[in-house]
VEXDREN-2710 file (C-alpha; in Angstrom, 1 decimal):
% VEXDREN-2710
k/r/px/py/pz
1/UNK/5.5/-34.5/2.7
2/UNK/8.3/-31.9/2.4
3/UNK/6.6/-28.6/1.5
4/UNK/8.4/-25.2/1.3
5/UNK/6.8/-21.7/1.4
6/UNK/8.5/-19.2/-0.8
7/UNK/8.2/-15.4/-1.5
8/UNK/9.8/-13.9/-4.6
9/UNK/10.2/-10.2/-5.3
10/UNK/12.3/-8.1/-7.6
11/UNK/13.0/-5.5/-4.9
12/UNK/15.6/-6.6/-2.3
13/UNK/14.5/-7.1/1.2
14/UNK/15.2/-5.2/3.3
15/UNK/14.5/-2.4/0.8
16/UNK/16.7/0.7/1.1
17/UNK/14.0/3.0/0.0
18/UNK/10.5/3.8/1.4
19/UNK/7.8/1.4/0.4
20/UNK/4.7/0.4/2.2
21/UNK/4.7/-3.3/1.0
22/UNK/8.4/-3.7/1.7
23/UNK/8.0/-2.3/5.2
24/UNK/5.1/-4.7/6.1
25/UNK/7.1/-7.6/4.5
26/UNK/10.1/-6.8/6.7
27/UNK/7.9/-6.6/9.8
28/UNK/6.3/-10.0/8.9
29/UNK/9.7/-11.7/8.2
30/UNK/11.0/-10.6/11.6
31/UNK/7.8/-11.5/13.5
32/UNK/6.7/-14.7/15.2
33/UNK/4.0/-15.0/12.5
34/UNK/6.6/-15.7/9.8
35/UNK/6.0/-19.0/8.1
36/UNK/8.2/-18.4/5.1
37/UNK/11.1/-20.9/4.4
38/UNK/12.8/-19.0/1.6
39/UNK/12.8/-15.5/0.1
40/UNK/14.2/-14.9/-3.3
41/UNK/15.0/-11.3/-4.2
42/UNK/17.5/-8.8/-5.5
43/UNK/20.8/-8.2/-3.9
44/UNK/21.3/-5.9/-0.9
45/UNK/23.8/-5.4/1.9
46/UNK/20.9/-5.0/4.3
47/UNK/20.0/-7.9/6.7
48/UNK/17.0/-9.0/8.7
49/UNK/16.7/-11.0/11.9
50/UNK/14.6/-13.6/10.3
51/UNK/14.4/-17.4/10.3
52/UNK/13.8/-17.3/6.6
53/UNK/16.6/-18.3/4.3
54/UNK/17.4/-15.6/1.7
55/UNK/18.5/-16.2/-1.9
56/UNK/19.8/-12.8/-3.0
57/UNK/20.3/-13.0/-6.8
58/UNK/21.6/-10.9/-9.6
59/UNK/19.2/-9.2/-12.0
60/UNK/19.8/-8.5/-15.7
61/UNK/17.9/-5.4/-16.6
62/UNK/19.6/-4.6/-19.9
63/UNK/16.9/-3.8/-22.6
64/UNK/19.2/-5.5/-25.2
65/UNK/19.3/-8.7/-23.2
66/UNK/15.5/-8.6/-22.5
67/UNK/14.8/-8.1/-26.2
68/UNK/16.9/-10.9/-27.7
69/UNK/17.1/-13.3/-24.8
70/UNK/13.7/-13.9/-23.4
71/UNK/13.7/-15.0/-19.8
72/UNK/17.4/-14.2/-19.2
73/UNK/16.5/-11.2/-17.0
74/UNK/15.2/-13.6/-14.3
75/UNK/17.5/-16.6/-14.9
76/UNK/18.9/-16.5/-11.4
77/UNK/15.4/-16.5/-9.9
78/UNK/14.5/-19.6/-11.9
79/UNK/17.8/-21.2/-11.0
80/UNK/16.9/-20.7/-7.3
81/UNK/13.5/-22.3/-7.9
82/UNK/15.2/-25.2/-9.6
83/UNK/17.4/-25.7/-6.5
84/UNK/14.4/-25.6/-4.2
85/UNK/12.5/-28.1/-6.3
86/UNK/15.3/-30.6/-5.9
87/UNK/15.1/-30.2/-2.1
88/UNK/11.3/-30.2/-1.7
89/UNK/8.2/-32.2/-2.8
90/UNK/6.2/-29.0/-3.3
91/UNK/6.7/-25.3/-3.3
92/UNK/4.0/-22.7/-2.4
93/UNK/5.4/-19.6/-4.2
94/UNK/4.0/-16.0/-3.7
95/UNK/5.3/-13.5/-6.3
96/UNK/5.1/-9.9/-5.1
97/UNK/3.8/-7.1/-7.4
98/UNK/5.7/-7.9/-10.6
99/UNK/3.8/-9.2/-13.7
100/UNK/6.9/-9.9/-15.8
101/UNK/8.5/-11.9/-13.0
102/UNK/5.4/-14.0/-12.5
103/UNK/5.2/-14.7/-16.3
104/UNK/8.9/-15.7/-16.3
105/UNK/8.5/-18.1/-13.4
106/UNK/5.4/-19.7/-15.0
107/UNK/7.2/-20.1/-18.3
108/UNK/10.1/-21.8/-16.6
109/UNK/7.8/-24.2/-14.7
110/UNK/5.9/-25.1/-17.9
111/UNK/9.1/-25.8/-19.9
112/UNK/10.4/-28.0/-17.1
113/UNK/7.2/-29.9/-16.5
114/UNK/7.2/-28.7/-12.9
115/UNK/3.8/-27.1/-12.5
116/UNK/2.5/-30.1/-10.5
117/UNK/5.2/-29.4/-7.9
118/UNK/4.3/-25.7/-7.4
119/UNK/1.3/-23.6/-6.2
120/UNK/1.6/-20.0/-7.6
121/UNK/0.2/-17.1/-5.7
122/UNK/0.4/-13.4/-6.8
123/UNK/0.3/-10.4/-4.4
124/UNK/-1.1/-7.4/-6.2
125/UNK/0.2/-4.3/-4.2
126/UNK/-1.7/-1.8/-6.3
127/UNK/-5.1/-1.5/-7.9
128/UNK/-4.8/-2.9/-11.5
129/UNK/-2.0/-3.5/-14.0
130/UNK/-4.4/-2.4/-16.8
131/UNK/-3.2/-5.1/-19.2
132/UNK/-4.9/-6.1/-22.4
133/UNK/-6.8/-9.3/-22.3
134/UNK/-4.2/-11.4/-24.1
135/UNK/-1.4/-10.3/-21.7
136/UNK/-3.6/-10.7/-18.7
137/UNK/-4.4/-14.3/-19.7
138/UNK/-0.7/-15.0/-20.0
139/UNK/-0.1/-13.3/-16.6
140/UNK/-2.8/-15.3/-14.8
141/UNK/-2.0/-18.6/-16.3
142/UNK/-1.5/-21.2/-13.6
143/UNK/-2.1/-18.5/-10.9
144/UNK/-3.9/-20.3/-8.1
145/UNK/-4.6/-17.2/-6.1
146/UNK/-4.3/-13.4/-6.2
147/UNK/-4.2/-11.3/-3.1
148/UNK/-5.8/-7.8/-3.5
149/UNK/-5.5/-4.8/-1.1
150/UNK/-9.2/-4.0/-1.4
151/UNK/-12.5/-5.6/-2.6
152/UNK/-12.9/-2.6/-4.9
153/UNK/-9.7/-3.5/-6.7
154/UNK/-10.9/-7.1/-7.1
155/UNK/-14.3/-6.1/-8.5
156/UNK/-12.6/-3.7/-10.9
157/UNK/-10.3/-6.4/-12.3
158/UNK/-13.1/-9.0/-12.4
159/UNK/-15.2/-6.7/-14.5
160/UNK/-12.3/-5.4/-16.7
161/UNK/-11.1/-8.8/-18.1
162/UNK/-13.0/-11.3/-20.2
163/UNK/-11.6/-14.0/-18.0
164/UNK/-10.5/-13.7/-14.4
165/UNK/-9.7/-17.1/-13.0
166/UNK/-7.7/-17.1/-9.7
167/UNK/-9.1/-17.6/-6.3
168/UNK/-9.0/-14.2/-4.5
169/UNK/-8.1/-13.2/-0.9
170/UNK/-8.5/-9.6/0.2
171/UNK/-6.0/-8.2/2.8
172/UNK/-6.1/-4.5/3.4
173/UNK/-2.8/-2.7/4.1
174/UNK/-2.0/-2.4/7.8
175/UNK/-1.0/0.6/9.9
176/UNK/1.6/0.6/12.7
177/UNK/-0.8/1.5/15.5
178/UNK/2.1/1.8/17.9
179/UNK/3.1/4.9/16.0
180/UNK/-0.2/6.2/14.5
181/UNK/-2.7/6.8/17.2
182/UNK/-4.9/9.6/18.6
183/UNK/-3.5/11.8/21.3
184/UNK/-5.4/13.4/24.2
185/UNK/-6.9/16.9/23.6
186/UNK/-4.4/18.7/26.0
187/UNK/-1.5/17.0/24.3
188/UNK/-2.8/18.1/20.9
189/UNK/-3.2/21.7/22.1
190/UNK/0.3/21.7/23.4
191/UNK/1.6/20.4/20.1
192/UNK/-0.3/23.1/18.2
193/UNK/1.1/25.8/20.5
194/UNK/4.6/24.5/20.1
195/UNK/4.2/25.0/16.3
196/UNK/2.5/28.4/16.6
197/UNK/-0.8/27.0/15.4
198/UNK/-2.9/27.4/18.5
199/UNK/-6.5/28.6/18.1
200/UNK/-6.5/27.6/14.5
201/UNK/-8.2/24.8/12.6
202/UNK/-5.3/22.9/11.0
203/UNK/-5.8/21.1/7.7
204/UNK/-3.1/18.7/6.4
205/UNK/-2.1/17.4/3.0
206/UNK/0.7/14.8/3.2
207/UNK/2.1/12.9/0.2
208/UNK/4.7/12.9/-2.6
209/UNK/4.2/15.9/-4.9
210/UNK/2.9/14.1/-7.9
211/UNK/0.0/15.4/-10.1
212/UNK/-2.1/12.4/-9.3
213/UNK/-2.0/13.1/-5.6
214/UNK/-4.2/16.1/-6.1
215/UNK/-2.3/18.9/-4.4
216/UNK/-3.1/21.4/-7.2
217/UNK/-6.8/20.8/-6.6
218/UNK/-6.4/21.3/-2.9
219/UNK/-4.4/24.6/-3.3
220/UNK/-6.9/26.0/-5.9
221/UNK/-9.8/25.1/-3.5
222/UNK/-8.0/26.7/-0.6
223/UNK/-7.5/29.9/-2.6
224/UNK/-11.2/30.0/-3.6
225/UNK/-12.3/29.3/0.0
226/UNK/-10.1/32.3/1.1
227/UNK/-10.4/31.6/4.8
228/UNK/-8.4/34.0/7.1
229/UNK/-5.0/32.4/8.2
230/UNK/-5.9/33.5/11.7
231/UNK/-8.7/30.9/11.6
232/UNK/-7.4/28.1/9.4
233/UNK/-4.0/26.9/8.3
234/UNK/-3.1/24.3/5.6
235/UNK/0.1/22.3/6.2
236/UNK/1.6/20.8/3.1
237/UNK/4.0/18.0/3.9
238/UNK/6.1/16.4/1.2
239/UNK/6.0/19.1/-1.5
240/UNK/9.0/21.3/-2.3
241/UNK/7.2/24.4/-3.5
242/UNK/8.2/28.0/-3.0
243/UNK/4.9/29.7/-3.8
244/UNK/3.3/31.9/-1.2
245/UNK/-0.4/31.3/-0.5
246/UNK/-2.4/32.9/2.2
247/UNK/-2.8/30.4/5.1
248/UNK/-0.6/27.7/3.6
249/UNK/2.7/26.4/5.1
250/UNK/4.9/24.3/2.8
251/UNK/6.8/22.0/5.2
252/UNK/8.8/20.2/2.5
253/UNK/9.9/16.6/2.8
254/UNK/9.9/15.0/6.2
255/UNK/11.6/11.7/7.2
256/UNK/9.0/8.9/7.3
257/UNK/9.6/8.2/11.0
258/UNK/8.5/11.8/11.9
259/UNK/5.3/12.2/9.8
260/UNK/3.0/11.0/12.6
261/UNK/3.5/14.3/14.4
262/UNK/1.7/16.1/11.6
263/UNK/-1.3/13.7/11.6
264/UNK/-1.6/14.1/15.4
265/UNK/-1.4/17.9/15.1
266/UNK/-4.0/18.2/12.3
267/UNK/-7.8/18.5/12.8
268/UNK/-8.7/17.7/9.2
269/UNK/-6.8/15.4/6.8
270/UNK/-7.1/15.9/3.0
271/UNK/-6.8/12.9/0.7
272/UNK/-7.6/14.2/-2.8
273/UNK/-6.2/11.3/-4.8
274/UNK/-6.9/11.7/-8.6
275/UNK/-5.9/8.1/-9.5
276/UNK/-7.2/4.6/-8.8
277/UNK/-5.5/4.3/-5.4
278/UNK/-4.5/0.8/-4.4
279/UNK/-5.4/1.4/-0.8
280/UNK/-4.8/4.9/0.6
281/UNK/-2.3/4.2/3.4
282/UNK/-1.9/7.9/4.5
283/UNK/-5.7/8.2/4.8
284/UNK/-5.7/5.1/7.0
285/UNK/-2.9/6.5/9.1
286/UNK/-4.8/9.8/9.5
287/UNK/-7.9/7.9/10.6
288/UNK/-5.9/6.1/13.3
289/UNK/-4.5/9.4/14.5
290/UNK/-8.1/10.8/15.0
291/UNK/-8.3/13.2/12.1
292/UNK/-11.6/14.2/10.6
293/UNK/-10.8/13.4/6.9
294/UNK/-12.0/14.6/3.5
295/UNK/-11.2/11.9/0.8
296/UNK/-11.7/11.5/-2.9
297/UNK/-13.7/8.4/-3.7
298/UNK/-11.1/6.9/-6.0
299/UNK/-9.7/3.3/-6.2
300/UNK/-9.9/1.3/-3.0
301/UNK/-10.7/4.2/-0.6
302/UNK/-14.3/3.3/0.0
303/UNK/-13.3/-0.1/1.3
304/UNK/-12.3/1.4/4.6
305/UNK/-13.6/5.0/4.5
306/UNK/-17.1/6.2/4.2
307/UNK/-19.3/9.3/4.9
308/UNK/-19.5/8.3/8.6
309/UNK/-15.7/8.8/8.9
310/UNK/-15.7/12.3/7.4
311/UNK/-16.5/13.6/3.9
312/UNK/-16.3/11.3/0.9
313/UNK/-16.1/13.2/-2.4
314/UNK/-17.4/11.3/-5.4
315/UNK/-16.3/14.0/-7.9
316/UNK/-12.9/15.1/-6.7
317/UNK/-11.9/17.0/-9.8
318/UNK/-14.5/19.7/-9.1
319/UNK/-13.0/22.4/-7.0
320/UNK/-16.4/23.6/-5.6
321/UNK/-16.8/20.2/-3.9
322/UNK/-13.6/20.8/-2.0
323/UNK/-14.5/24.3/-1.1
324/UNK/-17.8/23.1/0.4
325/UNK/-16.1/20.3/2.3
326/UNK/-13.6/22.9/3.7
327/UNK/-16.4/25.0/4.9
328/UNK/-18.5/22.1/6.3
329/UNK/-15.5/20.6/8.2
330/UNK/-14.5/24.0/9.5
331/UNK/-17.9/24.6/11.0
332/UNK/-17.8/21.1/12.6
333/UNK/-14.4/21.6/14.1
334/UNK/-15.5/25.0/15.5
335/UNK/-18.5/23.2/17.1
336/UNK/-16.0/20.9/18.9
337/UNK/-17.1/18.0/16.8
338/UNK/-15.8/14.8/18.4
339/UNK/-14.2/12.5/15.8
340/UNK/-14.9/8.9/16.6
341/UNK/-12.2/6.3/16.6
342/UNK/-12.2/4.4/13.4
343/UNK/-9.0/2.4/14.0
344/UNK/-11.0/-0.8/14.2
345/UNK/-11.6/-0.4/10.4
346/UNK/-7.8/-0.6/9.8
347/UNK/-5.6/-3.6/10.3
348/UNK/-2.7/-3.5/12.7
349/UNK/0.7/-5.0/11.5
350/UNK/0.0/-8.1/13.6
351/UNK/-3.5/-8.6/12.2
352/UNK/-2.1/-8.3/8.6
353/UNK/0.6/-10.9/9.4
354/UNK/-2.0/-13.4/10.6
355/UNK/-4.1/-13.0/7.5
356/UNK/-1.0/-13.3/5.2
357/UNK/0.1/-16.4/7.0
358/UNK/-3.3/-18.0/6.6
359/UNK/-3.0/-17.9/2.8
360/UNK/0.1/-20.1/2.9
361/UNK/-1.3/-22.4/5.6
362/UNK/-4.5/-22.9/3.5
363/UNK/-2.6/-24.1/0.5
364/UNK/-0.3/-26.3/2.6
365/UNK/-3.3/-28.0/4.1
366/UNK/-5.0/-28.4/0.7
367/UNK/-1.9/-30.0/-0.8
368/UNK/-1.5/-32.4/2.2
369/UNK/-5.1/-33.3/1.8
370/UNK/-4.5/-34.5/-1.7
371/UNK/-1.7/-36.9/-0.8
END
C-alpha cells in the first residue's frame, strides 16, 4: 500500500519571519524524526536540509479573485494534491493553522470524489478561531483529527460549538532546552553585575508590545508598588517606549537568538496575558531558565503552569493583584527562595517531534489495518 504523509501550510517553510510553529516545524523537518514525504507551502528562496520533497506554490490573495472565483486562491495547492493522488493510494494530510485553506482542500476532495483516498488532520496553533456554528461545521467537515496546543483549548472549543466531531490529540509547544536553561548562582550574579543590576531583584516582561500582552497593566502595577530602584528593577524587552518610570528599563527589541540572556538574568518573570493565549511559550521558556513566574490564568496557561510554579493570577485585569504578587515575590526572593526546576513540565524539541510523528504513524497503521 503506497501511503504518503503530507503537511500543507500557507506560510512558506523555512519562514523568513519569527514564528514559534514555523521554527518547530523547521526543526522537525531537519530532524531524524521527520516522517513527512511532501510539504506544500508558499514560495520562498530559503531551503532546508530535509528528506521531505517540497512543493512551493503561488498564492492568489487578491480580494477580487477571492470574491468572484471561489477556491482560486488555493488552486495551486489543490493541483499539488491532485498530482500526489495520482502517485499514491492514500494521503495523510495535515493542514497547519489555516481555516480557509482546510475548507478549500476539503471542497476540492469532495468535488473530485477523493475523500476516500485522504485522511485530513488539522493543526490548531492558537486557542480558538471563534467561528460561528455554521462556519465551524464547514471547517470541521471530514476532519479526522485536530491537534491542540493545550487541553484547555480543546475543552473550550468542545464547549463552544454545538457539534465538535474530530478526534483530538494534545501536543504542548516545546522549548529549545539547549538554549533555555537555568544557570548556576555564581554565573547569574556575574551576569547581573555585568549589566549593573547586582544586589537587585530583577523582574522581566518580554513580549511584543501589543495591548493584549498586558504591559500597561504591569507598568501601572509597578508605579503603584513604588519599590525603590535600588531594591528592584523591571526590565521591559520588546517594547519601544520612551517614557521614564522609576525602576524600569526599556530595553527595546532584541534579536530572538539573544533573549535567553534576559530570562537567565531575571529573578521573576511576568506573563500578564490579557487574551486567550494558545500556549504561552515565553512563560515556558522562563520556567526552563529557572525564573520564579507570575502569570495570568488565561487561555492555555494552566495546562503547564500552576501555583506551585509561582503565582497564578485568576483576575489579571485587577492591578491590586499584581501589586500584591510583586510584593509577595520580592519577599520570597529576599529570603533566598529556591525556585524548583519545572522543565519536566515542558516538552523539548525532540519530545515534540516524537509526539507529532506518532499522529501520522497512527493513521498510517489504521489505514493499513483496513486493507
